[in-house]
N, C-alpha and C positions, 0 to 999 in steps of 0.2 A: 842387678838386672836379671830377670828371668828370660832364658832363651828356650823356646819350644823347638827342639832339634828335630829335623826331618831327615837329614842325611849326615853320615860321618864318612869321611874319606881321607885321603892323604895326598900330599904334594911332595914328590921326591921321596927320600927315605927318612926324613927327619921332621916333617911338618904334618900335623893332623888338622883337618879342616872340618868344622861343624857348620852346616847350613840349616837355616830355619827362619824363625821370625820371633819378634818380641811379643809381649802380651797385647800390644795394640794391633798386631797383624803385619807390622812393617818387616820386610825381609832383611835378613842380616847373615853375615858369614864371619865366623871366628877362626882364625888361623893361629895355631899354637905349636911351638917347638916341643918335641917329645920330652926334652929334659926339664921343661917348665910346666908340664901338663898336670893339672888338677881338674877333675871333672866331678861336680856335685850333682847327684841325681836326687830329685825330690818329687813328691806327689803334689800336683796342682789340680784344682777343680777343672773339669771340662768346661769350655766356654758355653756350650749348648748341650743339653742332655741328649738330644736326638742324633748328634753327630757320632758315627761309629768310632771305636778305639783307633788311635793313631799308631802307626808303626814307624820305627826308625830304620831307614835303609842304610846298609853298609856298602859303600861303593868303592871301586878301585880308585886310581888316581883321578883327582878332580881338576887336573890341569886342562885348560881350554884354549 
């Protein structure tokens, strides 16, 4: 599954949270323990050429 990440944050001191959407635009959130973390970065084509480059926000704690 490809995740288009929009935000990376943390919960507590040992969980990393990735927020974004899948390739169909459906929102999702992945929470991963730091000891099990593997994160693959890859180039994917932009869905529409006219859309400006996306940035990934690094946020503090994502607890709500």
